Each structure stands twice: as structure tokens, then as C-alpha cells.
N, C-alpha and C positions, 0 to 999 in steps of 0.2 A: 396497763401497758400500751403506750402508743405505736401506732402501726407505721413503718417506714412507707415511702412512695411507691415502694414496690409491692404493697400489698392491697393496691388499688382495686376496685372492682367488687363484685357480690361475694366473693368468698374473703372477705377482709376482716381484720381485727378479730374478735373474741369468737365470732360466731364460727370463722375458719379453724381456730385452734379447738372449738368445741367438736366440729366435724370431723377434725382429724383423730381426735381423741376417742370418741365414739366409735369410728371405723376400726380402729384397734382392739377395741373391746368385743366387737361383733363376732370374732371368730377365734378356735381355738386349734386350729391347724397351722403348724410352724411355718409352712412354706406359704399360705395366706397371710400370716401376720407381717412376715417379711415383706411380701409385696404390698401390704396395706401402708407399712410404715415408710416405705421408699415413696411409694405414690404421694402420701400425705406430706412428707418432707419436700419434695420438688413443688408440690401445688401450694403448699404454705407460704414458701420463700421464694416462691416465683423463679426458680431455677431452670435451666436448660437440661440438667441432667442431675441424677441422683442415684445412688448406690449405696449397697449395705452388704458388707462381708463378714460372714460367721468364719472364724479362723477353725483350723483343725490342728492337730498335735503334730503336724510334719512338715510346718512352715509354709502350709499353703491355705486355701480356704475350702471347708467343706459345703459352704453354699454362698453364692455371690448373686445378688439380686439388683438389677439396674433398670431405671425408667429414662425414658427419653431417648434410647437406642434402639432402633428396630431389630427384628429378630435375624434378618438377613445380614446386617451389619455385625451384630454380635457374633453370628456365626463365623464371618470372616474376621474377626478380630483374633479368634483363637483361642487357646487355653487360657483357664482363670489366672489371676496374678498371683504372684506369690506375696509372702509377707515381707516387703523389703521398703526402703525409702519411707515416704509419708505415710503410707498405709502401716507399715510397722510402728511408726511413731505415735499413731492413732491409738494403736493396740496397746501401747506400752505406757504412754504417759498420761498424766491428768490434764484434762482442760482441753480446749478446742484448738484447732490448727486453722488459721485465718490468713489466707495468702491472698496479695495484690495479685501475683502471677505465678501459678504453679510450677510452670516452665523454667523460672529463674532462680529456683530454691534449690540449694546446694543437694539437697537429698533426691531431687528429682532425675529418674534413670531412662526417662523416655518411655514410648509405648509403640505399640505395633501400627504398621502404618495403615491399617483400616479403622484404629482408633481415633473418635472425633477430637477435634483440636479443643483444649480448655485452658483457660486462664485463671479467672478469679477462683477462689477454692475456700470451702468451708467445711470442715470435718470434726467428729469428735467420737469417743468412744461410747459404745452403749455399755453398762456395767449393771450387774446384780451385785452390790457390796463390792468384794475384793474380785471378783470373777467378771472377766472381761468378755462378754457376749458376741460382741460383733463392732466393726467400724462403719460408722454412719456419714457420708460425705455428699455434698452438693458442688457443682461448678457452673461457671457461666451465669451469674446474676442477669436476668433480663431487666431492660430498662436503665441499666447502669450506663452512665456517660463512659465513651470511649476512652480508655486510659485514665480514668478516673472513677468517683464514686459518688453516690447521693449524700454519703456521710464520710467525705474524706479525711475530716480531723478526728475520726474515732476509729481506733482498731483495736479496742478491748483490751489493751496491755498485755497483749499475748507475745510481741517481740516478733510476729510472724509475719509483718506486713511487707517487710522487703521490696526491693524491685522499684522500679521507676514508677510511680502512680499508686494510689491507693486501692484497696481491694473493692470489689462492687458489693460485696455483703456487708451489714451494717452490724453496730451493737445489738440493735434490736432482732437482727436475724440470729446472731449468736446465741441471745437469750431465748428466742423461741425454739430454737434447736436444739438447747439444752433441755428446755422444758418438754420437747416431744421426746429426746432420748429417755429421760427419767421414765416416761410412761411406756415408751416401747420396751424397755427392759422389763418392766411389770407384765405387760402382755406378752412379751416372748418367754419369759420364766412361767408364766401360766401354761402356755401352750405347749412347752416341754413338758410340764407336769401332767398335763392331760394325754400327750401322745404316750408317755411312760405308763401312765395308768391302762391306755388302751393296749398297749404292748402287753402288759400282763393279763389283760381280759383275754387277748390273743391267744397267749401261752397256756392259759388255763382252758381255753377251748380246744386248742390242738393237743393237751394232754386228756380231755374227753374224748375226743374224736379216737386217740389212740386206744383209749381203753374199750370204745365200742368196736373199734376194727379188732381187737383181740378177742373180745367175746364172741363177736359174730362169725369170724372166721374160723375160731377154734371149734364153733359148735358146728360148722359147715364140715370141718375137716374130720371131726369126729364121726359125724353120721356118714361121711363119704367113706371111713374106713371101715365102719360096721357094714354097710351095704356092699362093699367089696367084698369083704369077708363072707357074707351070706351068697354072693354071687358064685365065689370059688368052691362053696361047698355044694353048691347046686349044679354045678357044669355036668357030672357026671350022671347022676340020677334024675335031673330035672332041666334039659338043657334050655326049653322054653321060658320057666320060670328064670333062671340064671339070665337070659336075655333080657328078660324084664329089669332085673336088678341092675343089669349093666347099664341099661337107658337111664335108670335112676343117679347111677354113678355119674355118669354125663351131666345129667341136670344140676346136680349137687355141685360139680366142678365148675359149672357155668355160672351159678350163684355164688359160689365162693370168688371166682373173677371179678365180678360186677360188684362185690363188696369190697374188694381190695381195689378196683378203679376208683370207686366212688369215695373211698376213703382218702388215697394217694390226691384226688382232684382236690378235697376239702382241706388237707394238709398242706398243700402246695401254696407258699406264700404269694399273694398278690403283689403285682408290679405296679401298684397305680402311681407310687411315687414317682418312679423312674419313667414309666412308659403312658401314663393317662390311661383313661378310661377305655377308649375306643380300641387303642392297641391291645390292652390288657383282655378285653372280652373278645376280640379276634383271637387271640392266641389262646384263650380258655375253650372257645368252640372247636379250634381247629383240634386241640388235644381230645376233647371228647368225640369227635368226628372220627379220630383215628383209634378211640379205644373201643367205641360201640358199633353195633351191627347197623343201628339206626344213621341215616344220614343228616348231620347237624349243619346248618347253615348261618351264615351272619351276615347283614347287611346294615348299612350305616349311611344316613342322609343329613348331611349339614351340622352334625352335633360339634360344638365347640368345647373347650375346655370349661368344666361346672367347677363350683367350690368342692373342695376335696372330701367332706360330708356326703353332699350328694352323688359324687362318683363311687363312693365306696357303698353306699346304700344301693345304688343301681347294681353295681357287681354283685352283692351279696344275693339279691332278689332274683338276679339273673342265674346265679348258681344253684339257688334253691329251687327255682321254678324248672331247670334245666335237670336236676337231680330227681324232682319227682316226674318229669316226662320220660326219662330214660329207664327208669325203674318200674315205674307203674302204669305207663299209659299204653304199651305195647305197639305203640307208633313206629313206621319205618323212616318218619322223616320229621325232624325237630326244626323250626325256624325261629331265630331271634334276629329282632329289628329294633333298630336304635335310630330314632329321628328327631331332628330339631322341631320344636313346637314356634308357633308364629311369635310369641312373646319372649324367645330366647331361652327357654327351657328345654326339658328333653323327654321323649316318652319310650318306655322300653315295653317290648311286646315278645313272649315267648309262647309259640303257638304249635301245638301238635294236633294230627288228626288220628289219635288214637281211641281208646275206647270211653274217655270221659269219665266225669263222675257228676253225681247230684250233690252240690255244695250244701244243702241242708242236711241231706243223710250222712255226709261226712261229718260235719258240726256235731249232729245229736249223738253220733257213735262215737264222739271224743276222738276222732283221729283228723287231725286238721291239716295234714301234709305241709306243714310248716306255713301255713296260711296266716296265722296269728303274728308269727314273727315277722313276715314279709310285710304285714299291714303295720306293724310298728316301725319296722324300719323307714318304711314309706312316709308314715305320721312324722317320724322325728327329724325330717328334714324339710317338713311342710308339704309334703308331696301325697299323693292318693294312690290306692292300689285297687284295681278291678278284676274280678275273676269270671270269666264267661265260660262256662263248662256245661254239658249235658251228657248224660250216658249214651254211648255210640256217636257222639257227634265231636269229639275232641275237646281239647281246652286252650283257652288263651288266658295269660297272667299279663296284665298290663299296668304298667307302674308310670306315673306321670311326675315329674319334679318341676317347680318353677324356675323362671330366669333370675339371674342375679340381679 
């Protein structure tokens, strides 16, 4: 495959294609795969803008990922586009759409005032067999002569050249984008399968927690009923013992309430996909602070968005560490801190000034307090977990993950 003039520079030719395909194969999170496809396409074809829309069943797009447009401008553009015009054509027709000037195409219906100006255009569907997974397109080929093209004599036989002057995108661009779209379909399908598998795992975990909740609370309520009956029988003949039994009733009720709070917190679905790690963790801490007697605080210092797998691992470790601190430490204050590391990663610390424990004693007794699963989660995303604990001197759980 010969590279067009737009491919010049260190990321040219086969090396650039290989880099793009490898990038798509490195992640199994749908949102990360979409982002990687769009960034790879824009860099590979040297375009000013790139986008990938995943259609929904209601005439719109479930997801729409862009590259080349800043967050503030994207916010000003407004709602996601609908499935109409050229976007609809890409979703419903085979083959690429290559236009010299998208604004002159009869299907063009304009765009919002904050939308960037686009002229030359290249787009095509991303398909897995008969299923259309998305519409991938690029606009404004860099380095193309004004009103013309580096390859004005070739329009790929699409019949979409139109307008005065040829498209800035070339036959080689079209071929490269088609290759990229084929691999994008594989990567996106794999990511969807992975997420469905993870959803099944989450459903199984929620079912397990529901059973645990039922068993634990049922036992507490059974003990509560028996103790209350004993207290009632003792009221007249032994008021002192009846008072002790009523204190036990209060203690059992408090334990049952704690079990319920812990289970509800674990069953609550995380909002990572919508809100990101920082907002989700802040909300989680706020809920715990209101539900427990201990004061639970959260601070964050400069943490940026991380790969989805890392964010999920950090959230789960934070939840496990908070669960342990609130149920076992006896501390009146628990602090959660999330900070950016010098290399762009993140470090999470969950600290309490409670009764602490001896990690060696806990391990030898077969009570891991979730430490094994926390270490597994950290190791699974290339991170590390450290436990700083001592009887009478509190506990700190620290997890660090590398930057992207």
C-alpha cells in the first residue's frame, strides 16, 4: 500500500496502520474502544475532525465520540445529532461516502451555530456481518490544496464527489479507512461481549449479596425477636434482667441496620460510566457519611480520567476498604483521599484511626477482610496495594495505579 502525501512524518505508512490496530486491541471497554478508533482514524488519515456514532433504536445515537473538538465547544454544539442526512446514509448503505464538500450535498441539513465548519468528508459504516455497529467519518483533510485535492483524478467510483472541486481525501484514504473499520468492528464486538460477560458477573454478585443480606438480617431479626420475648417475660419478676435484655435488643437492632446499610451500598449500581470515578466516589462517601455514625470524608487532588478498568478497580477497593473500616475499626472518622501521581496515575488511600489489626494474625486466622480480593483487583490493572495496620493505631489501605 502506497501512502498518500498526507501520510508524511514519523507516523506514516505501515507503522501507523500497525499502531492504530494495536491500540484498538489493547482495551476491552466499549467507551475506550470507541475513543481509540476515532483518534486512530483521525491521526492515520491526517484529518482535522473525526467522529463515530453508535445508533440507538429511536432514531438517535446511544454514543457519539468525537476527536478534534474541545470539550467546551462540544458542550456549546448541543444535543447529539439524529440519524438523518449523510449520517443516516452511512448507517443504511454499503460502501464509503466521499464528498468534495459536504455542504453542497443535497442531503446536508446544516449544523448548529457552534459546530465547526467542515468541507471535504469521508465516512463509512462499521459493520459486524449484517449488523451496523456505527458510522465512522472524518472531515477536513489536512494538507489538501484549497478547492482541490492531492488526488483530484480519483474519487473511488462512489459517485459522491459532487460540487466544484475534488475531495481532499484520496483512494488510499478510503482504502485505509475501510481496513480500519473492519478491525474496529472486531474490536467493538469483542468489547461488547466483554461488557456483557461482566454484566453477568455483576448480576451473579448482586444475587450472592442478596442471599447474604437475607441470611444475615434474618438471623439478626430472629435473635431480636427471642430477646424481646425474654425481656417481656422478665419485666414483672426481674426488672434488672429485663433491662439488660432490652439493651441487647437495641444492640441487635443496630447490627441489623448496619447489615442493611452495607448490603444496600454494595447493591447500589456504580455510576462510573456516566459520572466517572471522582464523582462516583464522592457520592458514595456522602451516602456512607449520612448512613453511619462515623464521619466519612473525601478529598481529591488533580486526578484525571483513567482507563475504565482502573477506575472500576479503584472504586471497588475503596468500597471494600470503607466497608471494613465502618464495620470493624470502631473509628469515629474515616478519610478517603484520591491523588494524582507524578507520572499521571492515581493513588487511593482509605484511612481510619480505629482499633487497627495485625495483618499477619488476620492472615493466619483465615480472616482476610477482603485483602486478597483487593490485591487481586490492584494487580489486575497493573497497580499495587499496600496495607498499613497495627493494633490500636488504625489502618490505611493504599492502592496505586499507573498512568495511561
